[in-house]
FIMINU-870409 format. One record per residue: residue number from 1; residue in one letter; chain; z, x, y of N, C-alpha, C in turn. Coordinates in nm, 2 decimals, always signed. Each point is the difference from the previous one (the first is absolute). Last residue first. Layout:
BEGIN
+------+------+-------+--------+--------+--------+--------+--------+--------+--------+--------+--------+
! resi ! resn ! chain !   n.pz !   n.px !   n.py !  ca.pz !  ca.px !  ca.py !   c.pz !   c.px !   c.py !
+------+------+-------+--------+--------+--------+--------+--------+--------+--------+--------+--------+
!  NUM !    a !     A !      Z !      X !      Y !      Z !      X !      Y !      Z !      X !      Y !
...
+------+------+-------+--------+--------+--------+--------+--------+--------+--------+--------+--------+
! end
This chain:
BEGIN
+------+------+-------+--------+--------+--------+--------+--------+--------+--------+--------+--------+
! resi ! resn ! chain !   n.pz !   n.px !   n.py !  ca.pz !  ca.px !  ca.py !   c.pz !   c.px !   c.py !
+------+------+-------+--------+--------+--------+--------+--------+--------+--------+--------+--------+
!  134 !    n !     A ! +11.35 !  +9.21 !  +8.25 !  +0.04 !  -0.08 !  -0.10 !  +0.05 !  -0.13 !  +0.07 !
!  133 !    v !     A !  -0.35 !  +0.36 !  +0.19 !  +0.15 !  -0.05 !  +0.02 !  +0.00 !  -0.09 !  -0.08 !
!  132 !    p !     A !  -0.33 !  +0.44 !  -0.04 !  +0.00 !  -0.15 !  +0.01 !  +0.14 !  -0.03 !  +0.01 !
!  131 !    n !     A !  -0.32 !  +0.41 !  +0.11 !  +0.14 !  -0.03 !  +0.02 !  +0.02 !  -0.13 !  -0.02 !
!  130 !    l !     A !  -0.44 !  +0.15 !  -0.07 !  +0.06 !  +0.10 !  -0.03 !  +0.15 !  -0.01 !  -0.01 !
!  129 !    l !     A !  -0.24 !  -0.35 !  +0.20 !  -0.05 !  +0.00 !  -0.16 !  +0.08 !  +0.13 !  -0.06 !
!  128 !    q !     A !  +0.02 !  -0.06 !  +0.48 !  +0.08 !  -0.10 !  -0.08 !  -0.01 !  +0.02 !  -0.14 !
!  127 !    r !     A !  -0.30 !  +0.23 !  +0.25 !  +0.12 !  +0.07 !  -0.02 !  +0.13 !  -0.09 !  -0.05 !
!  126 !    w !     A !  -0.47 !  -0.17 !  +0.07 !  +0.02 !  +0.11 !  -0.12 !  +0.14 !  +0.04 !  +0.00 !
!  125 !    d !     A !  -0.24 !  -0.41 !  +0.23 !  +0.15 !  +0.05 !  +0.03 !  +0.01 !  +0.10 !  -0.12 !
!  124 !    l !     A !  -0.40 !  -0.26 !  +0.04 !  -0.01 !  +0.14 !  +0.05 !  +0.14 !  +0.06 !  +0.05 !
!  123 !    d !     A !  -0.14 !  -0.48 !  -0.12 !  -0.02 !  +0.11 !  -0.12 !  +0.01 !  +0.13 !  +0.02 !
!  122 !    g !     A !  +0.04 !  -0.42 !  +0.27 !  +0.11 !  +0.07 !  -0.03 !  -0.01 !  +0.08 !  -0.11 !
!  121 !    r !     A !  -0.33 !  -0.28 !  +0.26 !  +0.07 !  -0.08 !  -0.13 !  +0.13 !  +0.09 !  -0.04 !
!  120 !    e !     A !  -0.25 !  +0.14 !  +0.36 !  +0.05 !  -0.14 !  +0.05 !  +0.06 !  -0.04 !  -0.14 !
!  119 !    l !     A !  -0.18 !  +0.42 !  -0.05 !  +0.09 !  +0.01 !  +0.09 !  +0.06 !  -0.16 !  +0.03 !
!  118 !    a !     A !  -0.40 !  +0.04 !  -0.22 !  +0.09 !  +0.05 !  -0.10 !  +0.15 !  +0.00 !  +0.08 !
!  117 !    h !     A !  -0.39 !  -0.07 !  +0.23 !  +0.02 !  -0.12 !  -0.06 !  +0.12 !  +0.03 !  -0.10 !
!  116 !    i !     A !  -0.16 !  +0.35 !  +0.25 !  +0.08 !  -0.10 !  +0.08 !  +0.03 !  -0.13 !  -0.06 !
!  115 !    l !     A !  -0.25 !  +0.36 !  -0.25 !  +0.13 !  +0.02 !  +0.04 !  +0.07 !  -0.10 !  +0.09 !
!  114 !    a !     A !  -0.46 !  -0.07 !  -0.09 !  +0.09 !  -0.01 !  -0.13 !  +0.14 !  +0.04 !  +0.03 !
!  113 !    e !     A !  -0.29 !  +0.06 !  +0.35 !  +0.03 !  -0.14 !  -0.03 !  +0.08 !  -0.03 !  -0.12 !
!  112 !    a !     A !  -0.15 !  +0.44 !  +0.11 !  +0.13 !  -0.04 !  +0.11 !  +0.01 !  -0.15 !  -0.04 !
!  111 !    t !     A !  -0.34 !  +0.21 !  -0.22 !  +0.11 !  +0.03 !  -0.06 !  +0.13 !  -0.04 !  +0.10 !
!  110 !    a !     A !  -0.44 !  -0.08 !  +0.13 !  +0.01 !  -0.07 !  -0.11 !  +0.17 !  +0.02 !  -0.08 !
!  109 !    i !     A !  -0.17 !  +0.24 !  +0.40 !  +0.05 !  -0.16 !  +0.02 !  +0.02 !  -0.05 !  -0.12 !
!  108 !    n !     A !  +0.07 !  +0.53 !  +0.02 !  -0.11 !  -0.08 !  +0.03 !  +0.07 !  -0.17 !  -0.01 !
!  107 !    t !     A !  +0.25 !  +0.35 !  -0.13 !  -0.08 !  +0.09 !  +0.09 !  -0.12 !  -0.07 !  +0.05 !
!  106 !    a !     A !  +0.54 !  -0.07 !  -0.19 !  -0.15 !  -0.08 !  +0.02 !  -0.07 !  +0.10 !  +0.10 !
!  105 !    v !     A !  +0.48 !  +0.10 !  -0.31 !  -0.07 !  +0.02 !  +0.08 !  -0.14 !  -0.08 !  +0.00 !
!  104 !    p !     A !  +0.57 !  +0.05 !  -0.18 !  -0.13 !  -0.07 !  -0.01 !  -0.09 !  +0.04 !  +0.12 !
!  103 !    i !     A !  +0.36 !  +0.32 !  -0.18 !  -0.02 !  -0.07 !  +0.08 !  -0.13 !  -0.07 !  -0.01 !
!  102 !    n !     A !  +0.28 !  +0.35 !  -0.23 !  -0.02 !  -0.13 !  -0.06 !  -0.02 !  -0.09 !  +0.10 !
!  101 !    h !     A !  +0.07 !  +0.48 !  +0.04 !  +0.11 !  -0.10 !  +0.02 !  -0.03 !  -0.14 !  -0.03 !
!  100 !    v !     A !  -0.32 !  +0.36 !  -0.05 !  +0.12 !  +0.07 !  -0.04 !  +0.12 !  -0.12 !  +0.01 !
!   99 !    d !     A !  -0.43 !  -0.12 !  +0.16 !  +0.01 !  +0.00 !  -0.16 !  +0.14 !  +0.07 !  -0.04 !
!   98 !    c !     A !  -0.08 !  -0.02 !  +0.45 !  +0.00 !  -0.13 !  -0.06 !  +0.01 !  +0.00 !  -0.15 !
!   97 !    l !     A !  -0.07 !  +0.41 !  +0.23 !  +0.13 !  -0.05 !  +0.00 !  +0.03 !  -0.14 !  -0.04 !
!   96 !    r !     A !  -0.44 !  +0.17 !  +0.02 !  +0.03 !  +0.04 !  -0.12 !  +0.18 !  -0.01 !  +0.01 !
!   95 !    l !     A !  -0.27 !  -0.16 !  +0.36 !  -0.02 !  -0.09 !  -0.12 !  +0.07 !  +0.07 !  -0.13 !
!   94 !    l !     A !  +0.03 !  +0.23 !  +0.41 !  +0.04 !  -0.13 !  +0.04 !  -0.03 !  -0.07 !  -0.15 !
!   93 !    n !     A !  -0.20 !  +0.41 !  +0.04 !  +0.15 !  +0.00 !  -0.01 !  +0.07 !  -0.12 !  -0.01 !
!   92 !    m !     A !  -0.45 !  +0.01 !  +0.11 !  +0.00 !  +0.02 !  -0.15 !  +0.16 !  +0.02 !  -0.03 !
!   91 !    e !     A !  -0.13 !  -0.03 !  +0.43 !  +0.02 !  -0.15 !  -0.06 !  +0.02 !  +0.02 !  -0.14 !
!   90 !    n !     A !  -0.02 !  +0.38 !  +0.26 !  +0.12 !  -0.06 !  +0.03 !  -0.01 !  -0.15 !  -0.08 !
!   89 !    p !     A !  -0.39 !  +0.26 !  -0.01 !  +0.10 !  +0.08 !  -0.09 !  +0.15 !  -0.08 !  +0.01 !
!   88 !    e !     A !  -0.38 !  -0.11 !  +0.30 !  +0.01 !  -0.06 !  -0.11 !  +0.08 !  +0.07 !  -0.13 !
!   87 !    h !     A !  -0.14 !  +0.04 !  +0.50 !  +0.14 !  +0.00 !  -0.05 !  +0.03 !  -0.05 !  -0.14 !
!   86 !    p !     A !  -0.41 !  +0.00 !  +0.24 !  +0.03 !  +0.15 !  +0.01 !  +0.14 !  +0.01 !  -0.06 !
!   85 !    k !     A !  -0.38 !  -0.36 !  -0.20 !  +0.11 !  +0.00 !  +0.11 !  +0.05 !  +0.14 !  +0.01 !
!   84 !    p !     A !  -0.46 !  -0.27 !  -0.20 !  +0.11 !  +0.11 !  +0.00 !  +0.06 !  +0.00 !  +0.11 !
!   83 !    s !     A !  -0.27 !  -0.43 !  -0.19 !  +0.03 !  +0.10 !  +0.11 !  +0.10 !  +0.09 !  -0.01 !
!   82 !    l !     A !  -0.08 !  -0.35 !  -0.33 !  -0.14 !  +0.06 !  +0.03 !  +0.03 !  +0.08 !  +0.11 !
!   81 !    p !     A !  +0.36 !  -0.27 !  -0.15 !  -0.05 !  +0.10 !  -0.11 !  -0.12 !  +0.06 !  +0.05 !
!   80 !    d !     A !  +0.39 !  -0.25 !  +0.28 !  -0.16 !  -0.02 !  +0.00 !  -0.05 !  +0.11 !  -0.09 !
!   79 !    r !     A !  +0.51 !  -0.27 !  -0.02 !  -0.09 !  +0.09 !  +0.02 !  -0.14 !  -0.01 !  +0.01 !
!   78 !    f !     A !  +0.50 !  -0.24 !  +0.04 !  -0.16 !  -0.05 !  +0.01 !  -0.08 !  +0.13 !  +0.03 !
!   77 !    f !     A !  +0.53 !  -0.11 !  -0.19 !  -0.08 !  +0.11 !  +0.06 !  -0.16 !  -0.03 !  +0.00 !
!   76 !    l !     A !  +0.54 !  -0.20 !  -0.10 !  -0.15 !  -0.05 !  +0.02 !  -0.07 !  +0.10 !  +0.09 !
!   75 !    l !     A !  +0.48 !  -0.01 !  -0.30 !  -0.07 !  +0.07 !  +0.09 !  -0.15 !  -0.04 !  -0.01 !
!   74 !    l !     A !  +0.56 !  -0.08 !  -0.14 !  -0.14 !  -0.06 !  -0.04 !  -0.10 !  +0.09 !  +0.13 !
!   73 !    d !     A !  +0.48 !  +0.06 !  -0.03 !  +0.01 !  -0.06 !  -0.14 !  -0.14 !  -0.06 !  -0.03 !
!   72 !    i !     A !  +0.28 !  +0.39 !  +0.30 !  -0.10 !  -0.07 !  +0.03 !  -0.04 !  -0.06 !  -0.15 !
!   71 !    e !     A !  +0.35 !  +0.31 !  +0.10 !  +0.03 !  -0.11 !  +0.12 !  -0.11 !  -0.08 !  -0.02 !
!   70 !    n !     A !  +0.13 !  +0.43 !  -0.26 !  +0.00 !  -0.14 !  -0.06 !  +0.04 !  -0.12 !  +0.11 !
!   69 !    c !     A !  -0.10 !  +0.48 !  +0.06 !  +0.14 !  -0.03 !  +0.02 !  +0.01 !  -0.15 !  -0.06 !
!   68 !    s !     A !  -0.44 !  +0.21 !  +0.03 !  +0.09 !  +0.08 !  -0.09 !  +0.16 !  -0.03 !  +0.01 !
!   67 !    i !     A !  -0.31 !  -0.27 !  +0.23 !  -0.04 !  -0.02 !  -0.12 !  +0.11 !  +0.10 !  -0.08 !
!   66 !    r !     A !  -0.02 !  +0.04 !  +0.47 !  +0.09 !  -0.10 !  -0.05 !  -0.01 !  -0.06 !  -0.16 !
!   65 !    a !     A !  -0.26 !  +0.37 !  +0.20 !  +0.13 !  +0.05 !  +0.00 !  +0.10 !  -0.14 !  -0.03 !
!   64 !    s !     A !  -0.49 !  -0.06 !  +0.05 !  +0.03 !  +0.07 !  -0.13 !  +0.17 !  +0.04 !  -0.01 !
!   63 !    i !     A !  -0.14 !  -0.20 !  +0.40 !  -0.01 !  -0.10 !  -0.11 !  +0.06 !  +0.07 !  -0.14 !
!   62 !    q !     A !  -0.10 !  +0.27 !  +0.34 !  +0.12 !  -0.05 !  +0.06 !  +0.02 !  -0.12 !  -0.12 !
!   61 !    q !     A !  -0.40 !  +0.24 !  +0.00 !  +0.09 !  +0.08 !  -0.03 !  +0.16 !  -0.06 !  +0.00 !
!   60 !    d !     A !  -0.39 !  -0.22 !  +0.16 !  +0.00 !  -0.03 !  -0.11 !  +0.11 !  +0.11 !  -0.08 !
!   59 !    g !     A !  -0.05 !  +0.03 !  +0.45 !  +0.06 !  -0.13 !  -0.02 !  -0.01 !  -0.05 !  -0.16 !
!   58 !    g !     A !  -0.20 !  +0.37 !  +0.25 !  +0.11 !  +0.03 !  -0.07 !  +0.07 !  -0.11 !  -0.02 !
!   57 !    q !     A !  -0.40 !  +0.06 !  +0.29 !  +0.10 !  +0.08 !  +0.07 !  +0.14 !  +0.01 !  -0.11 !
!   56 !    s !     A !  -0.41 !  -0.23 !  -0.14 !  -0.01 !  +0.12 !  +0.02 !  +0.09 !  +0.09 !  +0.07 !
!   55 !    g !     A !  +0.09 !  -0.47 !  -0.09 !  -0.02 !  +0.08 !  -0.12 !  -0.03 !  +0.16 !  +0.02 !
!   54 !    s !     A !  +0.27 !  -0.26 !  +0.37 !  -0.13 !  -0.03 !  -0.03 !  -0.02 !  +0.10 !  -0.12 !
!   53 !    l !     A !  +0.51 !  -0.08 !  +0.08 !  -0.10 !  +0.04 !  +0.10 !  -0.12 !  -0.05 !  -0.07 !
!   52 !    y !     A !  +0.34 !  -0.36 !  -0.05 !  +0.01 !  +0.16 !  -0.03 !  -0.12 !  +0.05 !  +0.07 !
!   51 !    r !     A !  +0.28 !  -0.50 !  +0.01 !  -0.12 !  +0.09 !  +0.00 !  +0.04 !  +0.13 !  +0.01 !
!   50 !    q !     A !  +0.20 !  -0.54 !  -0.19 !  +0.04 !  +0.17 !  +0.05 !  -0.12 !  +0.08 !  +0.02 !
!   49 !    i !     A !  -0.01 !  -0.54 !  +0.04 !  -0.05 !  +0.11 !  -0.05 !  +0.06 !  +0.13 !  +0.03 !
!   48 !    n !     A !  -0.03 !  -0.58 !  +0.01 !  +0.08 !  +0.11 !  +0.05 !  -0.01 !  +0.11 !  -0.10 !
!   47 !    l !     A !  -0.34 !  -0.41 !  +0.13 !  +0.09 !  +0.08 !  -0.10 !  +0.07 !  +0.11 !  +0.06 !
!   46 !    g !     A !  -0.39 !  -0.26 !  +0.16 !  +0.13 !  -0.04 !  +0.07 !  +0.11 !  +0.06 !  -0.09 !
!   45 !    t !     A !  -0.48 !  +0.00 !  -0.04 !  +0.09 !  -0.09 !  -0.08 !  +0.10 !  -0.05 !  +0.07 !
!   44 !    a !     A !  -0.32 !  +0.33 !  +0.19 !  -0.09 !  -0.13 !  -0.05 !  +0.08 !  -0.10 !  -0.06 !
!   43 !    q !     A !  +0.19 !  +0.39 !  +0.17 !  -0.08 !  -0.07 !  +0.12 !  -0.04 !  -0.13 !  -0.05 !
!   42 !    a !     A !  +0.18 !  +0.30 !  -0.32 !  +0.10 !  -0.05 !  +0.09 !  -0.06 !  -0.09 !  +0.09 !
!   41 !    v !     A !  -0.30 !  +0.28 !  -0.24 !  +0.07 !  -0.11 !  -0.08 !  +0.11 !  -0.07 !  +0.09 !
!   40 !    m !     A !  -0.20 !  +0.36 !  +0.21 !  -0.10 !  -0.09 !  -0.02 !  +0.06 !  -0.12 !  -0.11 !
!   39 !    k !     A !  +0.27 !  +0.38 !  +0.06 !  +0.00 !  -0.08 !  +0.12 !  -0.12 !  -0.10 !  -0.03 !
!   38 !    g !     A !  +0.08 !  +0.28 !  -0.33 !  +0.11 !  -0.09 !  +0.01 !  -0.02 !  -0.09 !  +0.14 !
!   37 !    t !     A !  -0.31 !  +0.34 !  -0.11 !  -0.01 !  -0.12 !  -0.11 !  +0.11 !  -0.11 !  +0.05 !
!   36 !    t !     A !  +0.00 !  +0.41 !  +0.24 !  -0.11 !  -0.10 !  +0.06 !  +0.00 !  -0.09 !  -0.12 !
!   35 !    g !     A !  +0.34 !  +0.31 !  -0.12 !  +0.00 !  -0.07 !  +0.15 !  -0.10 !  -0.10 !  +0.04 !
!   34 !    t !     A !  +0.18 !  +0.04 !  -0.51 !  -0.04 !  +0.11 !  +0.08 !  -0.04 !  -0.05 !  +0.14 !
!   33 !    a !     A !  +0.36 !  -0.27 !  -0.27 !  -0.15 !  +0.02 !  +0.00 !  -0.01 !  +0.15 !  +0.09 !
!   32 !    c !     A !  +0.37 !  -0.39 !  -0.26 !  -0.03 !  +0.11 !  +0.07 !  -0.12 !  +0.05 !  -0.01 !
!   31 !    l !     A !  +0.36 !  -0.47 !  -0.10 !  -0.13 !  +0.07 !  +0.00 !  +0.00 !  +0.16 !  +0.08 !
!   30 !    n !     A !  +0.34 !  -0.40 !  -0.30 !  -0.03 !  +0.09 !  +0.09 !  -0.12 !  +0.07 !  -0.01 !
!   29 !    h !     A !  +0.03 !  -0.53 !  -0.13 !  +0.04 !  +0.15 !  -0.05 !  -0.01 !  +0.09 !  +0.14 !
!   28 !    r !     A !  -0.10 !  -0.48 !  -0.03 !  +0.12 !  +0.00 !  -0.07 !  +0.05 !  +0.14 !  -0.05 !
!   27 !    s !     A !  -0.43 !  -0.11 !  +0.22 !  +0.11 !  -0.01 !  +0.11 !  +0.13 !  +0.00 !  -0.07 !
!   26 !    l !     A !  -0.41 !  +0.03 !  -0.25 !  +0.03 !  +0.12 !  +0.04 !  +0.12 !  -0.03 !  +0.12 !
!   25 !    i !     A !  -0.19 !  -0.37 !  -0.22 !  +0.07 !  +0.08 !  -0.08 !  +0.06 !  +0.12 !  +0.07 !
!   24 !    g !     A !  -0.25 !  -0.29 !  +0.26 !  +0.11 !  -0.07 !  -0.02 !  +0.08 !  +0.10 !  -0.11 !
!   23 !    c !     A !  -0.43 !  +0.14 !  +0.15 !  +0.10 !  +0.02 !  +0.10 !  +0.12 !  -0.08 !  -0.05 !
!   22 !    y !     A !  -0.43 !  +0.06 !  -0.18 !  +0.11 !  +0.02 !  -0.09 !  +0.12 !  +0.02 !  +0.09 !
!   21 !    a !     A !  -0.45 !  -0.04 !  +0.19 !  -0.01 !  -0.07 !  -0.09 !  +0.13 !  -0.01 !  -0.10 !
!   20 !    i !     A !  -0.05 !  +0.30 !  +0.36 !  +0.01 !  -0.13 !  +0.06 !  +0.00 !  -0.11 !  -0.11 !
!   19 !    c !     A !  -0.05 !  +0.47 !  -0.14 !  +0.14 !  -0.04 !  +0.05 !  +0.02 !  -0.13 !  +0.05 !
!   18 !    f !     A !  -0.43 !  +0.15 !  -0.16 !  +0.08 !  -0.02 !  -0.08 !  +0.15 !  -0.04 !  +0.05 !
!   17 !    q !     A !  -0.31 !  +0.13 !  +0.34 !  -0.05 !  -0.14 !  -0.07 !  +0.11 !  -0.04 !  -0.12 !
!   16 !    v !     A !  +0.07 !  +0.43 !  +0.19 !  +0.02 !  -0.08 !  +0.07 !  -0.04 !  -0.17 !  -0.05 !
!   15 !    l !     A !  -0.16 !  +0.37 !  -0.22 !  +0.14 !  +0.00 !  -0.04 !  +0.08 !  -0.11 !  +0.12 !
!   14 !    l !     A !  -0.48 !  +0.11 !  +0.02 !  +0.03 !  -0.07 !  -0.10 !  +0.14 !  -0.02 !  -0.04 !
!   13 !    e !     A !  -0.12 !  +0.25 !  +0.37 !  +0.00 !  -0.14 !  +0.03 !  +0.00 !  -0.09 !  -0.13 !
!   12 !    k !     A !  +0.03 !  +0.45 !  -0.03 !  +0.11 !  -0.03 !  +0.09 !  -0.01 !  -0.16 !  -0.01 !
!   11 !    k !     A !  -0.28 !  +0.34 !  -0.20 !  +0.05 !  -0.10 !  -0.06 !  +0.11 !  -0.08 !  +0.05 !
!   10 !    s !     A !  -0.27 !  +0.38 !  +0.16 !  -0.09 !  -0.09 !  -0.04 !  +0.05 !  -0.10 !  -0.09 !
!    9 !    d !     A !  +0.29 !  +0.36 !  +0.16 !  -0.06 !  -0.06 !  +0.12 !  -0.11 !  -0.12 !  -0.04 !
!    8 !    h !     A !  +0.41 !  +0.11 !  -0.36 !  -0.11 !  +0.06 !  +0.08 !  -0.08 !  -0.06 !  +0.11 !
!    7 !    a !     A !  +0.50 !  -0.13 !  -0.19 !  -0.16 !  -0.01 !  -0.01 !  -0.05 !  +0.08 !  +0.07 !
!    6 !    i !     A !  +0.52 !  -0.16 !  -0.16 !  -0.09 !  +0.11 !  +0.03 !  -0.13 !  -0.05 !  +0.01 !
!    5 !    l !     A !  +0.55 !  -0.16 !  -0.08 !  -0.13 !  -0.06 !  +0.00 !  -0.07 !  +0.13 !  +0.07 !
!    4 !    a !     A !  +0.48 !  -0.14 !  -0.30 !  -0.06 !  +0.09 !  +0.09 !  -0.18 !  -0.04 !  +0.00 !
!    3 !    i !     A !  +0.51 !  -0.26 !  -0.12 !  -0.14 !  +0.00 !  -0.04 !  -0.07 !  +0.11 !  +0.13 !
!    2 !    n !     A !  +0.51 !  -0.16 !  -0.26 !  -0.05 !  +0.08 !  +0.11 !  -0.13 !  +0.02 !  -0.04 !
!    1 !    m !     A !  +0.32 !  -0.44 !  -0.15 !  -0.07 !  +0.11 !  -0.05 !  -0.05 !  +0.09 !  +0.14 !
+------+------+-------+--------+--------+--------+--------+--------+--------+--------+--------+--------+
! end
């Protein structure tokens, strides 16, 4: 599966710790991330991560484009709901695209853990459910 990682500044360390904890699962998938987040996660875990621009420079829009092209299967987006962001409309568009394309999204660690365990069990291969092979 193709998994995208994004985190607001105040949540980057939490995402890094999450990726350390679940490195074994994440290592079996293709990962991409916005710039600084990807750099921090890669340095802490050794995971291979395709990095885009930082979120404020358009990295979230680059990931949005991949979602629009059905190239992302899961989004882990650790958001800080208490701090307004100048590029928040882009983030709302990102979440809207996930809804349009039926992409599972975690915006906090509780949901991320639920999704990562479902991923490990094989419960998130929804595209195969839509196109079953007999």
